[in-house]
C-alpha positions in Angstrom: 7.1 28.8 -9.0 3.8 26.7 -10.7 4.4 23.3 -10.0 3.4 22.7 -13.3 6.4 23.8 -15.3 8.9 22.8 -12.3 7.5 19.1 -13.7 7.9 20.1 -17.6 11.6 20.1 -16.4 12.7 17.7 -13.9 10.8 15.1 -11.0 9.5 17.2 -7.9 10.4 15.7 -4.2 7.4 17.8 -2.0 6.4 18.1 1.4 2.6 17.7 3.0 2.1 20.1 6.7 -0.7 20.6 7.9 -1.8 23.6 10.4 -2.3 23.0 14.3 -5.3 23.6 16.1 -3.2 24.0 19.2 -0.9 27.5 18.7 1.8 25.3 21.5 2.1 22.5 18.2 2.8 25.7 15.8 6.4 25.4 17.4 6.5 21.4 16.6 5.3 22.5 12.7 7.5 25.1 12.0 10.4 23.1 13.4 9.6 20.5 10.9 10.0 23.0 8.3 13.1 24.5 9.1 14.4 20.7 8.9 12.8 19.8 5.8 13.6 23.1 4.0 17.5 22.4 3.6 16.1 19.7 1.4 14.9 22.1 -1.2 11.5 20.9 -1.8 9.7 22.0 -5.5 6.7 23.0 -3.0 5.2 21.4 -0.1 1.6 22.0 1.0 -1.0 22.9 3.4 -4.0 21.1 4.3 -7.4 22.4 5.0 -9.7 21.0 7.0 -13.0 19.3 6.8 -15.2 21.7 5.8 -13.0 24.6 6.4 -12.4 24.6 9.7 -9.1 25.0 9.6 -8.8 27.6 6.6 -7.7 30.5 8.1 -5.0 28.9 9.6 -3.5 27.4 6.1 -3.9 30.7 5.1 -2.3 31.7 7.3 0.8 29.3 7.0 0.9 29.1 3.6 1.6 32.6 3.2 4.5 32.3 6.2 6.0 29.4 4.7 6.3 31.7 1.5 7.4 34.8 2.9 9.1 33.5 5.9 10.9 30.5 4.7 11.1 31.5 1.1 9.5 28.0 0.4 7.1 27.4 -2.6 3.5 26.5 -1.6 0.5 25.4 -2.4 -2.5 25.7 -0.8 -5.2 22.4 0.0 -8.4 24.7 -1.0 -11.5 22.4 -0.1 -15.0 24.1 -1.7 -18.6 21.4 -0.9 -18.9 24.1 2.4 -17.9 27.1 0.4 -19.9 30.0 -1.5 -18.4 31.8 -4.5 -17.7 34.4 -3.2 -15.7 32.9 -0.3 -13.6 30.8 -2.9 -13.4 34.1 -4.7 -11.6 36.4 -1.2 -9.2 33.8 -0.5 -8.1 33.2 -4.5 -7.5 36.6 -4.5 -5.4 36.8 -1.2 -3.5 34.0 -2.6 -2.6 35.6 -5.9 -2.4 38.9 -4.5 0.3 37.2 -2.2 2.1 35.4 -5.2 1.1 32.2 -4.7 0.5 30.6 -7.5 -0.5 26.8 -7.3 -3.4 25.3 -5.6 -5.0 21.5 -4.9 -8.3 22.1 -4.9 -10.6 19.5 -3.2 -14.2 18.6 -2.6 -14.1 18.0 0.5 -16.1 16.5 3.0 -19.5 18.0 3.8 -19.8 19.0 7.4 -22.9 17.7 9.5 -26.2 20.2 9.4 -25.0 21.2 5.5 -27.9 20.4 2.8 -26.3 19.4 -0.4 -29.2 21.1 -2.5 -28.0 24.7 -1.4 -24.1 23.8 -2.0 -22.9 26.4 -5.0 -20.0 23.5 -5.1 -21.1 20.0 -5.5 -17.5 18.4 -6.8 -13.8 19.3 -7.4 -14.3 19.6 -11.1 -16.5 23.3 -9.9 -13.3 24.4 -8.0 -11.3 23.7 -11.2 -13.3 25.2 -12.9 -14.0 28.0 -10.6 -10.6 28.9 -10.7 -9.3 28.5 -14.4 -12.1 31.3 -15.0 -10.7 33.8 -13.1 -6.8 33.3 -12.2 -3.6 31.9 -13.4 -3.4 29.3 -10.9 -1.6 25.7 -11.4 -4.0 23.8 -9.9 -3.4 20.4 -8.9 -6.6 17.7 -8.3 -6.4 14.0 -5.8 -6.1 10.7 -7.4 -7.1 7.6 -5.6 -4.9 4.8 -7.0 -7.2 2.3 -5.1 -10.0 4.4 -5.8 -12.2 7.5 -3.4 -13.8 5.4 -0.7 -17.7 7.0 -2.4 -16.9 5.7 -5.9 -18.9 3.0 -7.1 -16.0 1.2 -8.9 -12.2 2.1 -10.3 -13.9 3.0 -14.1 -16.1 5.3 -12.4 -13.3 6.9 -10.3 -11.1 8.0 -13.4 -14.2 9.3 -14.7 -14.5 12.0 -12.5 -10.4 12.2 -12.2 -11.0 13.0 -15.8 -13.3 15.8 -15.1 -11.0 17.6 -13.2 -8.6 17.4 -15.6 -10.8 18.4 -18.6 -11.9 21.4 -16.2 -7.8 22.4 -16.1 -6.6 20.8 -13.3 -3.1 20.3 -14.5 -1.4 18.1 -11.9 -2.6 14.9 -10.3 -1.5 14.0 -6.3 -2.2 10.7 -5.3 -3.8 9.5 -1.7 -1.2 7.2 0.8 -0.5 3.4 -0.8 1.5 1.2 0.3 1.0 -1.6 -2.5 3.5 -0.6 -5.6 1.3 -2.6 -7.9 -1.9 -0.6 -7.2 0.1 2.9 -8.5 1.1 1.3 -12.1 -2.1 0.1 -12.6 -4.0 3.6 -12.0 -1.2 5.2 -14.2 -2.5 2.0 -16.6 -6.2 3.2 -16.3 -5.6 7.4 -16.5 -3.8 6.5 -20.3 -6.6 4.0 -20.8 -8.8 7.2 -20.3 -6.0 9.9 -22.0 -5.3 11.5 -19.1 -2.4 12.9 -19.3 -1.6 15.4 -16.5 1.5 14.1 -14.6 1.4 12.2 -11.5 2.6 13.0 -8.1 2.9 9.8 -5.9 1.6 10.0 -2.5 4.1 8.5 0.4 3.6 8.5 3.8 6.1 7.4 6.2 4.4 4.9 8.8 5.5 5.1 12.6 2.8 2.3 14.4 0.8 -0.2 12.5 -1.7 2.0 14.7 -1.6 5.6 13.2 -1.9 4.1 9.6 -4.5 1.6 10.2 -6.3 4.9 11.5 -5.0 6.9 7.8 -6.4 3.8 5.5 -9.4 3.6 7.2 -10.5 7.0 6.3 -8.9 7.5 2.5 -9.7 3.9 1.8 -6.4 2.6 1.2 -4.7 -1.0 1.7 -1.8 -2.2 3.8 -0.1 -5.4 2.2 -0.3 -8.0 4.5 3.5 -8.6 4.8 3.8 -5.3 6.2 0.9 -5.4 8.7 2.5 -8.9 10.1 6.1 -7.1 10.5 4.7 -4.7 12.5 2.3 -6.5 14.8 3.8 -6.7 18.4 6.8 -4.6 17.7 8.1 -1.9 19.5 7.4 2.1 19.0 11.5 1.9 17.9 11.1 -1.2 16.0 8.1 0.0 14.1 10.0 3.1 12.9 12.5 1.5 11.4 9.8 -0.7 9.9 8.0 1.5 8.1 10.9 4.0 7.1 12.4 0.3 5.6 9.2 0.0 3.7 9.2 3.2 2.5 12.6 3.7 0.8 12.3 0.1 -0.7 8.7 2.1 -2.4 10.3 4.9 -3.1 13.4 3.7 -4.6 10.9 1.5 -7.0 8.9 4.7 -8.0 11.9 6.7 -8.9 13.3 4.0 -11.2 9.8 3.0 -13.0 10.0 7.7 -13.7 7.6 8.3 -11.3 7.1 12.5 -11.6 7.2 13.3 -8.6 7.4 12.3 -4.8 5.2 13.6 -2.3 5.7 12.9 1.4 2.9 13.2 3.9 4.7 14.6 6.7 2.0 14.5 9.8 4.0 17.9 11.1 7.5 15.2 11.9 10.7 15.1 9.8 12.4 11.9 11.1 11.3 9.8 9.3 11.1 12.2 6.0 14.1 13.0 6.5 15.3 9.5 6.5 14.4 8.1 3.6 15.1 11.7 1.9 18.9 10.7 3.0 18.3 7.3 1.6 17.3 8.1 -1.3 19.9 10.6 -1.8 17.6 13.4 -3.0 18.7 16.1 -0.7 
């Protein structure tokens, strides 16, 4: 089912997975899928490696999520190092298999690629291309604290509006840990007359080292109070602190009327399951 249609009638709960690079890790992925499936997510998403490095696995797992597990998949699709012909091939495969949702992303330029020869330079161009050929429900990425490459928050919203104006149906945010940043983001898009619903991206913290690695990549910030509470803690204590924090964060978002919660699972089910149970979302 199209995510845009689901969002018209209810708040969504969704989970994100990534294709394992090693065959032996596939069992971990699908163990997580089996556990989280019982919470009846409105959709699940499958990530796409830098430069499309895991594109074959992404397509494979997307179809497996749908056909074997009966889930409603949204495949991530990056475009910056892809030709229109390669994007067309993937889109036609997904369309032919009844996959109705795509998260359209620019992606990172792999080493050795020249920007001058790219057929897609920006995510909005991918959105336009997909909308002009197929009937997918298309999600786009939003950055509550701004994309790391944006010169300002205002400029970042301009780029977001271009993606929505090109045909984006909904927005899924990058992970964030300060709800104030998310609410400020909603204010900015409202002022920009962006009407698309916004789904909040949530990543439960399992360790301080882990979360620092992720925020370094995506430009998010960690509240100093949260950092201090995690410093020097054992693995078990860090897990409890991280899950408790996420429960409070999600509770506030739900009270505020958030359109959806999208959990970055990292192919692990424990933390996401504990949060879902605590919030009575299952």
